[in-house]
C-alpha positions as CSV (number, residue, x, y, z in Angstrom):
1,X,-0.1,-0.2,0.0
2,X,0.9,3.6,-0.4
3,X,-0.5,7.1,0.5
4,X,-1.8,9.5,-1.2
5,X,0.1,12.0,-3.1
6,X,-0.7,15.8,-4.1
7,X,-0.4,15.4,-7.6
8,X,-3.7,16.9,-9.0
9,X,-4.2,13.9,-11.6
10,X,-4.7,11.6,-8.5
11,X,-6.7,14.4,-6.3
12,X,-10.2,13.4,-5.7
13,X,-13.1,14.9,-7.3
14,X,-13.8,17.9,-5.1
15,X,-10.0,18.3,-4.9
16,X,-9.5,18.4,-8.8
17,X,-12.7,21.0,-9.2
18,X,-11.0,23.4,-6.6
19,X,-7.4,22.8,-8.6
20,X,-9.3,23.4,-11.5
21,X,-11.4,26.8,-10.4
22,X,-8.6,28.4,-8.7
23,X,-6.2,27.9,-11.7
24,X,-3.9,25.7,-10.4
25,X,-3.6,23.1,-13.5
26,X,-6.4,22.5,-16.2
27,X,-9.2,20.0,-17.6
28,X,-7.0,19.5,-20.6
29,X,-4.1,18.1,-18.0
30,X,-6.3,16.2,-16.2
31,X,-8.0,14.5,-18.8
32,X,-4.7,14.1,-20.8
33,X,-3.7,12.3,-17.6
34,X,-6.2,10.1,-16.9
35,X,-6.5,9.0,-20.7
36,X,-2.7,8.0,-19.6
37,X,-3.3,5.6,-17.2
38,X,-6.7,4.0,-18.2
39,X,-3.9,3.2,-21.5
40,X,-1.4,1.9,-19.4
41,X,-3.6,-0.1,-17.0
42,X,-5.9,-1.6,-19.6
43,X,-3.7,-4.6,-20.3
44,X,-3.9,-5.4,-16.7
45,X,-7.1,-4.0,-14.9
46,X,-9.4,-3.6,-17.9
47,X,-11.7,-1.0,-16.3
48,X,-13.0,-0.1,-19.4
49,X,-15.0,-1.4,-21.8
50,X,-14.2,1.7,-24.7
51,X,-12.3,5.1,-24.1
52,X,-13.7,8.3,-25.1
53,X,-10.3,10.4,-25.7
54,X,-11.2,12.3,-28.7
55,X,-14.7,13.7,-27.5
56,X,-13.0,13.7,-24.1
57,X,-10.1,15.8,-25.2
58,X,-12.2,17.9,-27.2
59,X,-14.3,18.7,-24.2
60,X,-11.7,19.6,-21.8
61,X,-10.3,22.3,-24.4
62,X,-14.1,23.4,-24.5
63,X,-14.1,23.4,-20.2
64,X,-11.0,25.2,-20.0
65,X,-12.1,28.2,-22.3
66,X,-15.3,28.4,-19.8
67,X,-12.9,28.2,-16.6
68,X,-11.0,31.1,-18.2
69,X,-13.9,33.0,-19.0
70,X,-14.5,32.7,-15.1
71,X,-17.3,29.6,-15.3
72,X,-17.8,27.7,-12.4
73,X,-19.9,24.7,-11.9
74,X,-19.1,21.9,-9.2
75,X,-17.7,19.4,-11.7
76,X,-16.3,21.7,-14.4
77,X,-13.3,20.3,-16.5
78,X,-13.1,17.5,-14.1
79,X,-12.8,13.8,-15.9
80,X,-15.3,10.8,-14.6
81,X,-16.7,7.9,-16.0
82,X,-19.9,5.9,-16.3
83,X,-20.7,2.1,-15.9
84,X,-22.1,0.5,-19.8
85,X,-25.4,0.1,-18.8
86,X,-25.8,4.1,-19.3
87,X,-26.6,5.7,-22.2
88,X,-24.1,7.9,-24.1
89,X,-25.4,9.6,-27.2
90,X,-23.6,7.9,-30.2
91,X,-21.8,5.1,-28.4
92,X,-23.7,1.4,-27.7
93,X,-24.7,0.5,-24.5
94,X,-23.8,-3.3,-24.4
95,X,-24.1,-3.9,-20.8
96,X,-21.6,-6.6,-20.5
97,X,-23.2,-8.5,-24.0
98,X,-20.1,-8.8,-26.7
99,X,-22.8,-7.0,-29.2
100,X,-23.0,-5.3,-31.2
101,X,-25.8,-3.4,-30.5
102,X,-27.2,0.1,-32.0
103,X,-26.0,2.8,-30.8
104,X,-27.6,5.6,-28.2
105,X,-29.8,8.0,-29.9
106,X,-29.6,10.4,-26.9
107,X,-28.0,10.7,-23.3
108,X,-29.5,9.0,-20.1
109,X,-30.8,11.8,-17.5
110,X,-27.9,11.2,-15.4
111,X,-25.6,11.9,-18.2
112,X,-27.1,15.2,-18.8
113,X,-27.0,15.8,-15.0
114,X,-23.1,15.2,-15.5
115,X,-22.6,17.4,-18.5
116,X,-24.3,20.1,-17.0
117,X,-22.3,19.8,-13.9
118,X,-19.2,20.2,-16.4
119,X,-18.0,17.1,-15.9
120,X,-15.9,15.2,-18.4
121,X,-16.8,11.4,-19.5
122,X,-13.5,9.7,-20.3
123,X,-15.0,6.5,-20.8
124,X,-17.4,3.4,-20.5
125,X,-16.7,1.0,-17.7
126,X,-17.3,-2.9,-17.6
127,X,-20.0,-4.6,-16.0
128,X,-20.7,-8.4,-16.2
129,X,-23.6,-9.5,-18.5
130,X,-26.6,-7.3,-17.6
131,X,-25.0,-7.0,-14.2
132,X,-25.6,-10.5,-12.7
133,X,-23.1,-11.2,-11.0
134,X,-20.1,-9.9,-8.7
135,X,-17.2,-10.6,-11.1
136,X,-16.8,-8.7,-13.8
137,X,-16.0,-11.2,-16.6
138,X,-17.7,-11.5,-20.1
139,X,-17.3,-11.8,-23.5
140,X,-17.2,-8.8,-24.6
141,X,-14.5,-7.3,-22.8
142,X,-12.1,-10.4,-20.7
143,X,-11.7,-10.0,-17.2
144,X,-11.9,-6.9,-15.2
145,X,-9.4,-6.9,-12.4
146,X,-8.7,-5.6,-8.9
147,X,-6.1,-3.3,-8.7
148,X,-5.5,-4.7,-4.7
149,X,-4.4,-8.0,-6.2
150,X,-5.0,-8.9,-10.2
151,X,-5.9,-12.4,-9.1
152,X,-9.0,-11.2,-8.2
153,X,-12.2,-9.4,-9.2
154,X,-13.4,-6.1,-8.1
155,X,-16.6,-7.4,-7.2
156,X,-19.8,-6.5,-10.0
157,X,-21.6,-5.7,-11.2
158,X,-20.0,-2.0,-11.4
159,X,-16.8,-3.8,-11.2
160,X,-15.2,-1.6,-14.0
161,X,-16.3,1.7,-12.3
162,X,-15.1,0.4,-9.0
163,X,-11.6,-0.6,-10.5
164,X,-11.2,2.4,-12.5
165,X,-11.3,4.3,-9.3
166,X,-9.3,2.4,-6.7
167,X,-6.5,2.6,-9.3
168,X,-6.7,6.3,-9.4
169,X,-7.4,6.0,-13.1
170,X,-10.8,8.5,-12.5
171,X,-11.4,10.7,-9.3
172,X,-14.9,8.9,-9.1
173,X,-17.4,6.7,-11.0
174,X,-20.8,6.1,-11.3
175,X,-22.5,2.7,-11.3
176,X,-25.8,1.2,-10.9
177,X,-26.7,-1.4,-7.9
178,X,-30.3,-3.7,-8.4
179,X,-28.4,-6.7,-5.7
180,X,-25.3,-4.5,-4.1
181,X,-23.8,-4.1,-7.5
182,X,-22.3,-0.5,-6.5
183,X,-21.9,-1.7,-2.4
184,X,-20.1,-5.2,-3.4
185,X,-17.2,-3.6,-5.6
186,X,-16.8,-0.7,-3.2
187,X,-16.6,-3.3,-0.3
188,X,-13.9,-5.3,-2.5
189,X,-11.9,-2.2,-3.8
190,X,-11.6,0.0,-0.7
191,X,-14.0,2.8,-1.9
192,X,-17.4,4.7,-0.9
193,X,-20.2,3.4,-2.5
194,X,-23.5,5.0,-1.8
195,X,-26.7,3.2,-3.0
196,X,-29.3,5.9,-2.5
197,X,-33.0,5.8,-1.8
198,X,-34.7,4.3,-5.1
199,X,-35.4,7.4,-7.3
200,X,-32.8,9.7,-5.9
201,X,-30.9,9.4,-9.2
202,X,-32.4,9.3,-12.6
203,X,-32.8,5.7,-14.3
204,X,-34.3,7.8,-17.5
205,X,-34.4,6.1,-20.5
206,X,-36.4,3.9,-17.9
207,X,-39.3,4.3,-15.7
208,X,-37.8,2.1,-13.5
209,X,-34.9,-0.1,-14.1
210,X,-35.5,-4.0,-12.8
211,X,-38.8,-3.2,-11.9
212,X,-37.8,-0.6,-9.0
213,X,-34.6,-2.8,-7.7
214,X,-31.6,-1.0,-9.4
215,X,-30.5,2.7,-8.3
216,X,-27.8,4.5,-9.7
217,X,-24.9,5.6,-7.4
218,X,-21.4,7.4,-6.7
219,X,-18.4,5.6,-6.0
220,X,-15.3,7.6,-4.9
221,X,-12.5,7.3,-2.5
222,X,-13.7,9.6,-0.2
223,X,-17.7,10.4,1.6
224,X,-17.2,13.6,0.4
225,X,-16.1,13.0,-3.1
226,X,-19.0,10.4,-3.3
227,X,-21.7,13.0,-1.8
228,X,-20.7,15.6,-4.2
229,X,-21.1,13.2,-7.3
230,X,-24.4,12.4,-5.3
231,X,-25.5,16.1,-5.1
232,X,-24.9,16.3,-8.7
233,X,-27.0,13.3,-10.1
234,X,-29.7,13.9,-7.6
235,X,-32.9,14.5,-9.9
236,X,-35.3,13.1,-12.0
237,X,-36.8,12.9,-15.5
238,X,-40.6,14.3,-15.3
239,X,-41.9,10.7,-16.6
240,X,-39.8,8.4,-14.0
241,X,-42.1,6.5,-11.7
242,X,-39.7,6.9,-8.2
243,X,-39.6,10.7,-7.3
244,X,-38.3,10.7,-3.6
245,X,-38.7,14.0,-1.3
246,X,-35.5,16.2,-2.0
247,X,-33.1,16.4,0.6
248,X,-32.7,18.9,3.1
249,X,-29.7,20.2,2.2
250,X,-26.6,19.1,-0.5
251,X,-25.3,15.6,0.8
252,X,-21.8,17.6,0.6
253,X,-22.8,19.7,3.1
254,X,-24.2,16.3,5.7
255,X,-21.0,15.0,4.9
256,X,-19.2,18.1,6.9
257,X,-21.8,17.6,9.7
258,X,-21.4,15.4,12.8
259,X,-24.7,12.6,12.9
260,X,-25.0,13.5,16.3
261,X,-25.0,9.9,19.0
262,X,-27.0,7.2,17.3
263,X,-27.6,4.0,18.3
264,X,-26.2,1.9,15.7
265,X,-27.6,-2.2,15.1
266,X,-24.6,-4.8,14.5
267,X,-26.5,-7.2,12.0
268,X,-24.4,-10.0,11.1
269,X,-27.4,-12.4,10.3
270,X,-27.7,-13.0,6.5
271,X,-30.9,-12.8,4.6
272,X,-32.2,-16.2,3.1
273,X,-30.4,-17.3,0.0
274,X,-31.0,-20.8,-1.4
275,X,-27.5,-21.9,-0.5
276,X,-24.9,-22.4,2.5
277,X,-24.4,-18.6,4.1
278,X,-21.2,-18.5,5.8
279,X,-19.7,-15.1,7.3
280,X,-16.1,-15.7,6.6
281,X,-14.1,-14.8,10.0
282,X,-11.8,-12.0,8.3
283,X,-15.2,-10.3,7.7
284,X,-16.5,-11.3,10.7
285,X,-13.5,-9.9,12.3
286,X,-13.7,-6.7,10.2
287,X,-16.9,-5.6,11.0
288,X,-16.7,-6.4,14.5
289,X,-13.6,-3.9,14.8
290,X,-15.5,-1.2,13.0
291,X,-18.3,-1.3,15.5
292,X,-16.1,-0.9,18.2
293,X,-14.7,2.3,16.4
294,X,-18.0,3.3,16.4
295,X,-18.5,3.1,19.7
296,X,-15.1,4.7,20.7
297,X,-16.9,7.7,18.7
298,X,-19.6,7.8,21.4
299,X,-22.0,5.9,19.6
300,X,-24.2,3.0,21.1
301,X,-23.9,-0.1,19.0
302,X,-26.1,-3.2,20.1
303,X,-26.3,-6.4,18.4
304,X,-29.8,-6.9,16.1
305,X,-30.9,-9.7,13.9
306,X,-32.6,-7.9,11.3
307,X,-36.2,-10.0,10.4
308,X,-35.8,-10.1,6.6
309,X,-38.2,-13.3,6.2
310,X,-38.6,-14.3,2.5
311,X,-37.3,-11.3,0.4
312,X,-36.2,-13.4,-1.9
313,X,-39.8,-14.5,-3.3
314,X,-39.9,-10.8,-3.7
315,X,-36.8,-9.9,-5.7
316,X,-36.3,-13.1,-8.0
317,X,-39.4,-12.4,-10.1
318,X,-38.3,-8.5,-10.7
319,X,-34.4,-9.5,-10.9
320,X,-35.4,-12.2,-13.6
321,X,-37.8,-10.5,-15.0
322,X,-35.2,-7.2,-15.4
323,X,-32.8,-9.9,-17.2
324,X,-35.7,-11.0,-19.7
325,X,-36.5,-7.4,-20.4
326,X,-33.0,-6.6,-20.8
327,X,-32.2,-9.5,-23.1
328,X,-35.1,-8.4,-25.6
329,X,-33.3,-5.1,-26.8
330,X,-30.2,-6.9,-28.1
331,X,-31.2,-7.9,-31.7
332,X,-31.8,-11.4,-32.3
333,X,-28.6,-13.8,-32.8
334,X,-26.6,-11.8,-30.4
335,X,-24.1,-13.7,-28.3
336,X,-24.9,-14.3,-25.0
337,X,-24.0,-16.4,-21.9
338,X,-26.1,-19.7,-21.5
339,X,-26.7,-18.5,-17.8
340,X,-28.1,-15.2,-19.0
341,X,-30.6,-16.9,-21.7
342,X,-31.7,-19.1,-18.7
343,X,-32.5,-16.3,-16.5
344,X,-34.2,-14.5,-19.1
345,X,-36.3,-17.9,-19.4
346,X,-37.2,-18.0,-15.7
347,X,-38.1,-14.3,-15.7
348,X,-40.5,-14.9,-18.5
349,X,-42.1,-17.7,-16.3
350,X,-42.2,-15.1,-13.4
351,X,-43.2,-12.3,-15.6
352,X,-47.0,-12.7,-14.7
353,X,-48.9,-13.4,-11.5
354,X,-45.8,-13.9,-9.4
355,X,-44.5,-10.2,-10.4
356,X,-47.5,-9.1,-9.7
357,X,-47.4,-10.5,-6.2
358,X,-43.7,-9.4,-5.5
359,X,-45.0,-5.9,-5.9
360,X,-48.0,-5.9,-4.1
361,X,-46.1,-6.9,-0.9
362,X,-43.6,-4.0,-1.5
363,X,-45.3,-1.6,1.6
364,X,-46.3,-5.1,3.8
365,X,-42.3,-5.5,3.5
366,X,-41.2,-1.9,4.3
367,X,-43.3,-1.9,7.6
368,X,-41.9,-5.3,8.4
369,X,-38.3,-4.2,8.3
370,X,-39.3,-1.3,9.2
371,X,-39.4,-2.1,12.8
372,X,-35.5,-2.5,12.8
373,X,-35.7,1.5,13.1
374,X,-37.7,1.7,16.1
375,X,-34.8,1.7,18.2
376,X,-31.4,2.1,15.9
377,X,-30.9,5.1,13.9
378,X,-28.7,3.0,12.0
379,X,-27.9,-0.8,11.0
380,X,-24.0,-2.4,10.7
381,X,-24.0,-5.2,8.6
382,X,-21.3,-6.7,6.3
383,X,-21.1,-5.6,3.0
384,X,-20.0,-8.7,1.4
385,X,-20.3,-12.7,3.2
386,X,-16.4,-13.5,1.8
387,X,-13.5,-11.4,0.8
388,X,-13.2,-10.7,-3.3
389,X,-13.4,-13.8,-5.2
390,X,-10.6,-14.9,-7.8
391,X,-11.6,-13.8,-11.2
392,X,-12.0,-17.4,-12.6
393,X,-14.3,-17.9,-9.9
394,X,-17.3,-18.8,-11.9
395,X,-16.2,-19.7,-15.1
396,X,-17.4,-22.8,-16.6
397,X,-19.8,-23.1,-14.3
398,X,-23.5,-24.0,-14.8
399,X,-26.3,-21.4,-13.9
400,X,-27.3,-23.4,-11.0
401,X,-23.5,-23.7,-9.8
402,X,-22.9,-20.1,-10.4
403,X,-26.1,-18.9,-8.6
404,X,-24.3,-20.9,-5.6
405,X,-21.1,-19.5,-5.9
406,X,-22.6,-15.6,-5.9
407,X,-25.3,-16.3,-3.1
408,X,-22.9,-17.7,-0.7
409,X,-20.4,-14.8,-1.1
410,X,-23.2,-12.1,-1.7
411,X,-25.8,-12.6,0.7
412,X,-26.6,-9.2,2.2
413,X,-27.4,-6.5,0.1
414,X,-30.6,-7.4,-1.9
415,X,-33.1,-6.8,0.4
416,X,-32.3,-3.0,0.6
417,X,-33.2,-2.8,-3.1
418,X,-36.3,-4.6,-2.5
419,X,-37.0,-2.0,-0.2
420,X,-35.5,1.2,-2.2
421,X,-34.0,2.6,0.8
422,X,-30.3,3.6,1.2
423,X,-26.9,1.9,1.7
424,X,-23.4,3.2,2.1
425,X,-20.9,1.1,2.0
426,X,-17.5,2.0,3.2
427,X,-14.1,0.5,3.7
428,X,-13.6,-1.9,7.1
429,X,-10.1,-3.2,6.8
430,X,-8.3,-5.9,4.7
431,X,-7.8,-9.7,5.0
432,X,-4.3,-11.1,6.4
433,X,-3.7,-11.3,2.7
434,X,-4.0,-7.1,1.9
435,X,-7.9,-7.9,0.1
436,X,-9.9,-5.0,1.4
437,X,-13.3,-5.8,3.1
438,X,-16.4,-3.4,3.6
439,X,-19.5,-3.2,6.1
440,X,-23.2,-1.2,4.9
441,X,-24.1,1.3,7.0
442,X,-28.1,0.8,6.1
443,X,-30.9,3.1,6.7
444,X,-34.8,4.0,6.4
445,X,-36.3,5.6,3.6
446,X,-34.8,8.7,2.6
447,X,-32.0,8.2,5.2
448,X,-29.1,9.1,3.0
449,X,-27.8,12.1,5.1
450,X,-27.4,10.4,8.6
451,X,-25.5,7.5,6.5
452,X,-23.5,9.8,4.8
453,X,-22.6,11.9,8.2
454,X,-22.0,8.6,10.0
455,X,-19.6,7.4,7.2
456,X,-17.7,10.9,7.1
457,X,-17.4,10.7,10.5
458,X,-15.6,7.0,10.3
459,X,-12.9,8.3,7.7
460,X,-11.8,10.9,9.8
461,X,-10.8,8.3,12.2
462,X,-10.4,5.4,10.0
463,X,-8.3,7.3,6.9
464,X,-8.9,4.7,4.2
465,X,-8.7,7.5,1.7
466,X,-5.0,7.4,2.5
467,X,-4.5,3.5,1.5
468,X,-3.8,2.7,-1.9
469,X,-3.2,-0.3,-4.2
470,X,0.8,-0.7,-4.7
């Protein structure tokens, strides 16, 4: 591990924006440095499915002209990346499929908001097919590797975004989270990853994504940077289904605010999954250690068992039917993994009464889990049951075998996608072999601000942003 440097290229999101505003660097210099680092690491880390070098340089030159003219925007001239499930006009949205597919005709709403804030999108990051697995590998792009150890995955499905930030290729990136796909790679690469309240960040051109399971969210090295990116991305297209109440203040402000003394429930029990569940001893050790740190900060930490109940019955119809809908977007004859096709067929079977019942149970399930917050402000849980998996962990497996590996390693995150409530992954420590471990701070509806304040307080003593892959 190394410590942070003062180089503008490796500064965080807010720091780069401040340096640009002060005239200490240029957007072209930051973008060129990002593109150089991407090119150097593509043969090993392979975080990007496509690099938008030409347009990024042109946009950087324009940003420098705007900065010189005195214009100021939150991210004017700062390079960022987006996941390849996000539409950029003129580019393919392959979502991990080998393709080719017709290029998008318009920017997704979150891209519109990034551009409105002045950000420069340098590329689209890798993701497994239709975001199904916590291992970022696929026929369309190869293997994406963890910057902390190239034999391991950075997680998924936002694995490319996480790897790009962890390796210092960009200061922050956008991912999406339908069953932990922001929080899991954040945990396995030592980052802050926010799954916000359902609808907080637009999913347009989809009125909702995966029947409400999937939210877009930021990945960054610091809580402040993740909060800043969340502020930039917050908002909706008029035709979206989920439009939560606006926050009382910017999330970047919440990241500077003391959370007060909180009652925190330490919940190590996993939700139900159809496989053997075992919390790895090293993961348990680091999450419990983080609970002790919270006690030392003045919070009351009590052990809790979250009553997850039969949440898989609610989750599966939405998830599998979402896969079916995405498969239907690709031209007939597109090469797709046999496991994806099997999941799409399952989604067709579960697309009628089972899907309707799943949606009908929403309110009852929120009330059921909401009992956990009657005497707790925040729940602290492991983000994953295991440390990072090897990059080949699901190679050559049947669909059933793949599900066993995936569910056994990552059983904790998906209930919060059913609920639509926020969760923030924070780095919790390392295994003896030096692999990152994460813990998740979980809250009730519209509870992002409190989670961000608490995460920032933890960061002030844990200093995880000072640790870099060697």
